C-alpha positions as CSV (number, residue, x, y, z in Angstrom):
1,M,11.8,-109.4,-10.1
2,P,11.7,-111.9,-12.9
3,E,14.7,-112.3,-15.0
4,P,14.4,-111.0,-18.6
5,A,14.3,-113.3,-21.4
6,A,17.4,-113.7,-23.5
7,E,15.8,-112.5,-26.7
8,A,14.5,-109.4,-25.1
9,P,16.2,-106.1,-26.3
10,A,19.1,-104.8,-24.5
11,A,18.3,-102.3,-21.7
12,P,19.6,-98.6,-22.3
13,T,22.4,-97.3,-20.3
14,V,21.4,-95.4,-17.2
15,D,22.1,-91.6,-17.4
16,M,22.6,-90.3,-13.9
17,T,21.6,-86.8,-15.1
18,K,18.2,-87.9,-16.2
19,E,15.3,-89.6,-14.7
20,P,15.6,-93.4,-15.0
21,A,12.7,-95.4,-16.4
22,A,10.4,-97.2,-13.9
23,A,10.6,-100.9,-13.2
24,E,8.5,-103.3,-15.1
25,P,5.3,-104.2,-13.3
26,T,4.5,-107.6,-12.2
27,P,1.7,-109.4,-13.7
28,S,-0.3,-109.5,-10.7
29,E,-0.4,-105.6,-10.3
30,P,-1.8,-103.1,-12.6
31,A,0.8,-101.3,-14.5
32,P,0.9,-97.6,-13.2
33,A,1.1,-94.8,-15.6
34,V,4.6,-93.8,-16.0
35,P,5.7,-91.0,-18.3
36,A,7.9,-92.0,-21.2
37,P,11.6,-91.5,-20.5
38,A,12.9,-88.4,-21.9
39,V,15.7,-88.7,-24.3
40,T,18.2,-85.8,-25.1
41,A,18.5,-84.6,-28.6
42,A,22.2,-85.8,-28.5
43,E,21.1,-89.6,-28.2
44,P,19.3,-90.7,-31.3
45,V,16.8,-93.4,-30.9
46,P,18.0,-96.5,-32.6
47,A,15.7,-97.9,-35.5
48,P,13.5,-100.9,-34.6
49,E,15.4,-103.2,-36.8
50,T,18.7,-102.4,-35.2
51,R,17.4,-102.8,-31.6
52,A,15.8,-106.1,-32.4
53,A,19.0,-107.5,-33.7
54,A,21.3,-106.5,-31.1
55,P,22.2,-109.1,-28.6
56,A,20.8,-108.8,-25.1
57,P,23.4,-107.8,-22.4
58,A,23.2,-109.0,-18.9
59,A,20.7,-107.3,-16.8
60,P,22.1,-104.8,-14.4
61,R,22.0,-105.4,-10.7
62,P,19.6,-103.0,-8.9
63,L,21.1,-100.5,-6.4
64,H,18.6,-101.8,-3.8
65,E,16.2,-104.5,-2.9
66,P,13.0,-104.2,-4.7
67,D,10.0,-102.7,-2.7
68,E,7.0,-105.0,-2.9
69,Y,4.6,-102.1,-2.5
70,R,6.4,-99.8,-5.0
71,T,4.8,-96.8,-3.4
72,P,6.7,-93.5,-4.0
73,P,8.7,-92.1,-2.6
74,Y,10.0,-95.7,-1.5
75,G,9.8,-97.3,-4.8
76,E,12.4,-96.8,-7.7
77,P,14.8,-95.1,-8.1
78,G,15.3,-95.5,-4.5
79,P,16.8,-93.3,-1.8
80,W,20.3,-93.8,-3.2
81,A,19.3,-92.6,-6.7
82,P,20.2,-88.9,-7.1
83,A,17.1,-86.9,-7.9
84,P,17.3,-84.2,-10.5
85,P,16.8,-80.6,-9.5
86,V,13.3,-79.2,-9.5
87,Q,12.9,-76.9,-12.6
88,H,10.0,-74.9,-13.9
89,P,10.3,-74.6,-17.6
90,A,8.2,-72.2,-19.7
91,A,7.3,-75.0,-22.0
92,P,4.1,-77.0,-21.3
93,V,4.5,-80.4,-19.7
94,P,3.8,-83.1,-22.1
95,P,0.8,-85.3,-21.1
96,P,1.6,-88.6,-19.3
97,Q,1.4,-91.9,-21.3
98,A,-1.8,-93.8,-20.7
99,A,0.2,-97.1,-20.4
100,V,3.6,-98.7,-20.6
101,P,4.3,-100.8,-23.6
102,P,4.6,-104.5,-22.8
103,Q,7.9,-106.1,-22.6
104,G,9.7,-106.7,-25.7
105,A,7.6,-104.2,-27.6
106,V,9.6,-101.5,-29.5
107,P,8.4,-98.0,-28.7
108,P,7.7,-95.9,-31.7
109,P,10.3,-93.1,-32.6
110,Q,10.0,-89.9,-31.0
111,G,11.2,-86.5,-31.8
112,P,13.8,-84.7,-30.0
113,V,12.9,-83.6,-26.5
114,P,13.7,-80.2,-25.2
115,P,16.6,-80.1,-22.7
116,H,14.5,-78.7,-19.9
117,A,12.0,-81.5,-20.0
118,W,13.6,-83.2,-17.0
119,G,12.5,-80.3,-14.8
120,Q,9.1,-81.5,-14.8
121,Y,9.8,-84.0,-12.1
122,D,8.2,-83.0,-8.8
123,P,7.3,-85.8,-6.4
124,W,5.4,-83.6,-4.1
125,G,3.8,-81.5,-6.8
126,A,0.3,-82.0,-8.1
127,G,0.2,-84.5,-10.8
128,P,-1.4,-84.3,-14.1
129,G,-5.1,-83.4,-14.1
130,A,-5.0,-81.5,-10.7
131,V,-7.7,-79.1,-10.1
132,P,-6.2,-75.6,-10.5
133,P,-6.6,-73.3,-7.3
134,P,-9.5,-71.0,-7.3
135,P,-8.9,-67.3,-8.5
136,R,-7.6,-64.9,-5.8
137,K,-10.4,-62.5,-4.7
138,K,-9.5,-58.8,-5.1
139,S,-8.8,-57.2,-1.7
140,R,-11.4,-55.0,-0.3
141,R,-8.7,-52.7,1.1
142,G,-7.7,-51.9,-2.5
143,L,-11.2,-51.1,-3.4
144,A,-11.6,-48.9,-0.4
145,L,-8.4,-47.1,-1.3
146,V,-9.4,-46.5,-4.8
147,G,-12.8,-45.3,-3.8
148,A,-11.2,-42.8,-1.2
149,L,-8.9,-41.4,-3.8
150,A,-11.8,-40.9,-6.2
151,F,-13.9,-39.2,-3.5
152,A,-10.9,-37.0,-2.6
153,L,-10.4,-36.1,-6.4
154,L,-14.2,-35.2,-6.6
155,T,-14.3,-33.1,-3.6
156,G,-11.2,-31.2,-4.7
157,V,-12.6,-30.5,-8.0
158,I,-15.9,-29.2,-6.5
159,G,-14.1,-27.1,-3.8
160,G,-11.9,-25.6,-6.4
161,G,-14.8,-24.6,-8.5
162,V,-16.7,-23.2,-5.5
163,G,-13.6,-21.1,-4.5
164,A,-13.1,-19.8,-8.0
165,Y,-16.7,-18.7,-8.2
166,V,-16.6,-17.1,-4.7
167,E,-13.3,-15.2,-5.5
168,R,-14.7,-14.1,-8.9
169,N,-18.1,-12.9,-7.7
170,G,-17.1,-11.7,-4.2
171,G,-18.9,-14.3,-2.2
172,I,-22.1,-15.9,-1.9
173,G,-25.1,-14.2,-0.7
174,T,-25.6,-10.6,0.5
175,V,-22.4,-8.6,1.4
176,E,-22.2,-7.0,4.9
177,L,-19.0,-5.1,5.6
178,P,-17.8,-4.7,9.2
179,Q,-18.2,-1.2,10.6
180,A,-17.5,0.5,13.8
181,E,-20.5,1.3,16.0
182,A,-21.7,4.9,16.1
183,G,-19.7,6.8,18.6
184,S,-20.0,10.3,20.1
185,A,-19.7,13.3,17.8
186,D,-18.2,15.5,20.5
187,R,-14.6,16.5,20.3
188,A,-12.1,18.0,22.6
189,P,-12.4,21.9,22.4
190,D,-8.6,22.2,21.8
191,S,-8.6,19.6,18.8
192,V,-8.8,20.8,15.3
193,A,-12.4,19.5,14.9
194,G,-13.3,21.1,18.1
195,I,-11.8,24.5,17.1
196,A,-13.5,24.4,13.6
197,A,-16.8,23.5,15.3
198,G,-16.8,26.5,17.6
199,A,-15.5,28.9,14.9
200,L,-17.4,28.1,11.8
201,P,-20.5,29.9,12.8
202,G,-18.7,33.3,13.0
203,V,-16.9,32.9,9.7
204,V,-18.5,34.2,6.5
205,T,-17.9,34.2,2.7
206,L,-18.1,37.4,0.8
207,H,-19.1,37.8,-2.8
208,V,-18.1,41.2,-4.2
209,S,-18.9,42.7,-7.5
210,G,-18.6,46.2,-8.9
211,G,-16.3,48.4,-11.2
212,G,-16.5,45.6,-13.9
213,S,-15.0,43.0,-11.6
214,A,-16.0,40.5,-9.1
215,G,-14.3,38.4,-6.3
216,T,-14.7,36.1,-3.4
217,G,-13.1,36.4,-0.1
218,T,-13.7,35.5,3.7
219,G,-14.4,37.5,6.9
220,F,-15.3,37.0,10.5
221,V,-17.7,38.5,12.8
222,L,-16.4,41.1,15.3
223,D,-19.4,41.9,17.4
224,N,-23.1,41.5,17.7
225,R,-23.7,44.8,15.8
226,G,-23.0,42.9,12.6
227,H,-19.4,44.3,12.0
228,I,-17.2,41.9,10.0
229,L,-13.5,42.2,9.4
230,T,-11.8,41.2,6.1
231,N,-9.1,42.3,3.8
232,N,-9.1,45.6,1.7
233,H,-8.4,43.8,-1.5
234,V,-11.4,41.7,-1.0
235,V,-13.8,44.5,-1.1
236,D,-11.9,46.9,-3.2
237,A,-14.3,46.4,-6.2
238,A,-17.0,47.7,-4.1
239,A,-15.4,50.8,-2.9
240,T,-17.9,53.2,-4.6
241,S,-20.9,51.5,-5.9
242,G,-20.4,47.9,-5.6
243,D,-22.5,45.1,-4.2
244,I,-21.4,42.8,-1.2
245,T,-23.1,39.7,-0.2
246,V,-22.4,37.8,2.9
247,T,-23.0,34.1,3.3
248,F,-22.8,32.5,6.8
249,S,-21.8,28.9,7.4
250,S,-25.6,28.0,7.9
251,G,-26.2,29.1,4.2
252,E,-28.0,32.3,5.4
253,T,-27.1,35.2,3.2
254,A,-27.4,38.9,3.7
255,S,-26.3,42.3,2.1
256,A,-23.4,44.2,3.7
257,K,-22.2,47.8,3.5
258,L,-18.6,49.1,3.5
259,I,-17.8,50.9,6.8
260,G,-14.1,51.8,6.1
261,K,-11.1,50.4,4.6
262,D,-7.2,51.0,4.7
263,T,-4.7,50.1,1.8
264,G,-1.7,50.5,4.0
265,Y,-2.8,47.7,6.4
266,D,-5.0,45.9,3.8
267,L,-7.9,45.9,6.1
268,A,-11.6,46.7,5.7
269,V,-14.8,46.5,7.8
270,V,-18.3,45.9,6.5
271,Q,-21.6,45.6,8.3
272,V,-24.7,43.4,7.9
273,T,-28.0,44.4,9.5
274,G,-31.2,42.4,10.3
275,V,-29.3,39.2,11.1
276,R,-29.9,37.5,14.3
277,G,-27.8,35.0,16.3
278,L,-24.4,36.4,15.3
279,K,-21.4,34.5,16.7
280,P,-18.6,36.9,17.1
281,L,-15.0,35.2,17.4
282,P,-12.9,35.9,20.4
283,L,-9.6,37.8,19.7
284,G,-6.3,36.6,21.1
285,N,-3.1,38.2,21.6
286,S,-0.4,38.0,18.6
287,D,2.3,39.1,20.9
288,D,2.1,35.9,22.8
289,V,2.4,33.7,19.7
290,R,5.5,31.5,19.4
291,V,7.0,29.7,16.5
292,G,5.7,26.2,16.4
293,D,2.3,27.0,18.0
294,P,-0.5,25.0,16.3
295,V,-3.0,27.1,14.1
296,V,-6.2,26.5,12.1
297,A,-7.2,28.6,9.2
298,I,-10.8,28.9,7.9
299,G,-11.9,30.4,4.6
300,A,-13.4,29.9,1.1
301,P,-10.5,29.0,-1.2
302,F,-11.6,29.0,-4.8
303,D,-15.3,29.8,-3.4
304,L,-15.2,26.5,-1.3
305,S,-16.8,27.8,1.8
306,N,-16.2,26.6,5.3
307,T,-12.8,25.1,4.4
308,V,-10.7,24.2,7.4
309,T,-6.9,23.7,7.3
310,S,-4.2,23.3,10.1
311,G,-0.7,24.1,10.5
312,I,1.8,25.9,12.8
313,I,3.3,29.3,13.1
314,S,6.4,29.2,10.9
315,A,7.8,32.5,11.7
316,K,7.0,35.8,13.3
317,E,7.5,39.4,12.3
318,R,8.0,38.6,8.6
319,P,8.0,41.8,6.7
320,I,6.1,41.5,3.5
321,T,4.4,43.9,1.0
322,A,1.4,43.3,-1.1
323,G,-0.4,45.2,-3.8
324,G,1.1,47.7,-5.9
325,E,-0.9,47.2,-9.0
326,K,-1.7,50.9,-9.4
327,G,2.0,51.7,-9.8
328,D,2.1,54.8,-7.6
329,G,2.4,53.0,-4.4
330,S,-0.8,54.1,-2.9
331,D,-2.2,50.5,-2.9
332,I,0.9,48.9,-1.3
333,S,0.4,47.1,2.0
334,Y,3.2,46.8,4.6
335,V,2.6,44.1,7.0
336,D,4.9,42.7,9.7
337,A,3.2,39.2,9.3
338,L,2.9,35.9,11.0
339,Q,4.1,33.1,8.7
340,T,2.2,29.9,8.8
341,D,2.4,26.5,6.8
342,A,-1.3,26.0,7.1
343,P,-2.7,25.9,3.5
344,I,-4.0,29.3,2.3
345,N,-5.3,29.8,-1.2
346,P,-7.0,32.5,-3.2
347,G,-10.3,33.1,-1.5
348,N,-9.0,32.4,2.2
349,S,-8.1,36.3,2.4
350,G,-9.8,38.0,5.3
351,G,-10.4,34.7,7.1
352,P,-9.3,34.1,10.7
353,L,-6.1,32.3,11.7
354,L,-7.0,30.7,15.1
355,D,-4.8,29.4,17.9
356,G,-5.2,26.2,19.9
357,K,-7.9,27.8,22.0
358,G,-10.0,29.0,19.1
359,R,-9.0,32.6,19.4
360,V,-8.1,34.9,16.4
361,I,-4.5,35.7,16.3
362,G,-4.2,36.8,12.6
363,I,-6.1,37.8,9.5
364,N,-5.0,35.7,6.5
365,S,-3.9,38.0,3.8
366,A,-1.3,36.8,1.5
367,I,0.7,33.8,0.1
368,R,4.0,33.3,-1.5
369,A,3.3,31.8,-5.0
370,A,5.6,29.3,-6.7
371,G,7.7,30.9,-9.3
372,G,6.7,34.5,-8.1
373,S,8.2,37.0,-5.8
374,G,5.1,39.0,-5.0
375,E,2.8,38.6,-2.1
376,G,-1.1,38.6,-2.2
377,D,-3.7,36.1,-2.9
378,G,-2.2,35.3,-6.3
379,G,1.4,36.6,-5.9
380,S,2.8,38.0,-9.1
381,G,1.9,35.1,-11.4
382,G,-1.9,35.0,-10.9
383,Q,-3.9,32.6,-8.9
384,A,-1.4,30.1,-7.6
385,G,-2.0,27.2,-5.1
386,S,-0.5,27.0,-1.7
387,I,3.2,26.0,-1.2
388,G,3.0,26.2,2.5
389,L,4.0,30.0,2.8
390,G,1.0,31.9,4.0
391,F,1.1,35.3,5.8
392,A,-1.5,36.7,8.3
393,I,-1.7,40.3,9.6
394,P,-1.2,40.1,13.4
395,V,-4.6,40.5,15.2
396,N,-3.2,43.2,17.6
397,Q,-2.6,45.3,14.6
398,G,-6.0,44.4,13.1
399,K,-7.9,45.1,16.2
400,R,-6.5,48.6,16.4
401,V,-7.2,49.4,12.8
402,A,-10.7,47.8,13.0
403,E,-11.5,50.0,16.0
404,E,-10.6,53.1,14.1
405,L,-12.5,52.2,11.0
406,I,-15.5,51.5,12.9
407,N,-15.4,54.7,14.9
408,T,-14.0,57.1,12.3
409,G,-14.1,55.2,9.0
410,K,-10.4,55.8,8.7
411,A,-7.2,54.4,10.3
412,T,-4.0,56.2,11.5
413,H,-0.5,55.2,10.5
414,P,2.5,55.7,12.8
415,V,5.2,57.8,11.1
416,I,8.8,59.1,11.8
417,G,8.6,62.1,9.4
418,V,11.2,61.2,6.8
419,S,11.3,60.4,3.0
420,L,13.4,57.3,2.2
421,D,15.5,56.7,-0.8
422,M,13.8,53.7,-2.2
423,Q,16.6,53.2,-4.8
424,F,19.4,52.7,-2.3
425,N,21.1,49.3,-2.8
426,G,23.0,49.2,0.4
427,D,22.2,47.4,3.7
428,G,19.6,49.5,5.6
429,A,17.1,52.2,4.9
430,R,18.7,55.4,3.8
431,V,17.1,59.0,4.4
432,G,16.8,60.6,1.1
433,D,18.5,64.0,0.2
434,K,15.2,65.4,-1.0
435,G,11.6,64.6,-0.5
436,K,8.8,64.5,-2.9
437,D,8.4,67.4,-5.2
438,G,11.5,68.9,-3.8
439,T,10.5,69.1,-0.2
440,P,12.9,68.4,2.7
441,S,13.5,64.6,3.2
442,V,13.2,65.2,7.0
443,T,10.0,66.9,8.0
444,P,10.5,70.0,10.0
445,D,9.6,69.6,13.6
446,G,8.6,66.1,13.0
447,P,9.4,63.0,15.2
448,A,12.7,62.3,13.2
449,A,13.7,66.0,13.3
450,K,13.2,66.1,17.0
451,A,15.3,63.0,17.4
452,G,18.3,64.5,15.4
453,L,18.1,62.4,12.2
454,R,19.6,64.0,9.0
455,P,19.4,63.4,5.3
456,G,21.7,60.5,4.3
457,D,21.5,58.8,7.6
458,V,21.3,54.9,7.1
459,I,19.0,53.2,9.6
460,T,20.1,49.7,10.2
461,K,18.0,48.6,13.3
462,V,14.6,49.2,15.0
463,D,14.5,48.4,18.7
464,G,17.6,46.1,18.0
465,Q,15.9,44.4,15.0
466,R,17.9,44.4,11.8
467,V,16.2,46.1,8.6
468,H,17.9,45.7,5.2
469,N,15.9,48.2,3.1
470,G,13.3,50.8,3.2
471,E,10.3,48.5,2.9
472,E,11.4,46.6,5.9
473,L,11.7,50.0,8.0
474,I,8.1,51.0,7.0
475,V,6.9,47.4,8.1
476,K,8.5,47.7,11.4
477,I,7.0,51.2,12.1
478,R,3.6,50.3,10.9
479,A,3.7,47.4,13.4
480,H,3.4,50.0,16.2
481,R,0.8,52.5,17.4
482,P,1.2,56.3,17.2
483,G,3.0,57.6,20.3
484,D,5.2,54.5,20.7
485,A,8.9,55.4,21.3
486,L,11.3,53.3,19.1
487,A,15.2,53.2,19.5
488,L,16.6,53.6,15.9
489,T,20.3,52.5,15.2
490,L,21.9,54.5,12.2
491,T,25.3,55.0,10.6
492,R,26.5,58.6,9.8
493,D,30.0,59.2,8.3
494,G,31.1,55.7,9.2
495,R,29.8,56.0,12.9
496,E,27.1,54.1,14.5
497,L,24.6,56.2,16.4
498,T,21.4,55.5,18.4
499,R,18.4,57.9,18.4
500,T,15.0,57.6,20.2
501,V,11.9,58.5,18.2
502,T,8.4,59.0,19.4
503,L,6.0,57.9,16.5
504,G,3.7,60.6,15.1
505,S,0.3,59.9,13.3
506,A,-0.8,60.2,9.8
507,Q,-4.3,59.7,8.3
508,G,-4.6,56.6,6.2
509,T,-6.7,56.1,3.2
């Protein structure tokens, strides 16, 4: 390296924290472009006049032998010169100088250089003017993901709209509901449907008018001669000159005439003529009925013909009385009834109560109305609905009375030949002191007189069954036939006695 001239300006002191200036090129080599040395703001650049006047100090000895090829990284500053750390400032890199000023020339003054300018040194980085890398292409995977999300959103919106439309309008297209295939219409004979199917042809609806009143009831066919059994209170309006119309389950109608009636049993028989294909109902035995047995009731409640209800026998030998509207007692019925919870309503009167085999075991006659204490179709409070307390005349009693009404037009009542004190408040039925119109309370030579009963005796049991008043005694006696023998338990002067009475017969009305 040639020695500098004595008159050349003094070289600046080397700062090891900054990048040293490159060595001066030889005349035979083109001068490479070297960036101007960075000068910190803390080192002011001396004015040209001052630098020219200063004496030139001795040239410093290089740290290593000069490299004739001067090719980085083997040129200056050399492997022993500490390299500044690589920095990436945010400020733009100043453009490199086109040429190094010749030796002895004074560089023009420069402004302060930012402190981070040293960080632009990067021997392996791309130099000025390097071609920037091509822009990165967007990933096809990202585009596919965006497309999938858009498709899912679109299908979700469409599906939601279709679902809302289907829910609002009940579906798309014609609605066809699932249904079981047509099966057999046959039912077991002992089922409610089977019993009803067998009994309905023999049940009729009666429409009665006369005496300024009209009513509806039910009846059932007894034989092929056209005799129909019903309640007395159903046909009572047509007793003298009324009109009775019978309607069968098929809808066929016919006129009927009254054959006979009995107020004490609340039974009556009417007859139709000229009707073919009658279906008499079979009669059962009410003595064989037990509490809890299933039953079926058929009638025309509130003129709704062919109505079928079902239930069970709730109780037996339930003493009830019905009627009494006339006030003289001539229209009171005394029934030792079968109690059922099968719904019975006004219009069911006279209809059959059937057992599990479709046989008649009772004639529906009365109900206990809610809020009333009387019996009959409407109780004491008018036409009330069923509350599950229905009463039927046992068919054994109905059969005997019906036979007598058909054969003679009247029915007989069993009697013991005494007049009862109906005002007695004690427990039991007391024999009165006097009879009606002052006659003896115990009929001379009657069944009670022959058994040894006296006025004032209190009867407490009939065949071992307790009676609590005179009405219950009448009910128990009416439940038997004339000629039956009954064991009566009575009290007389504080003693309990038992007497056997053979029932007599009296003509009913």
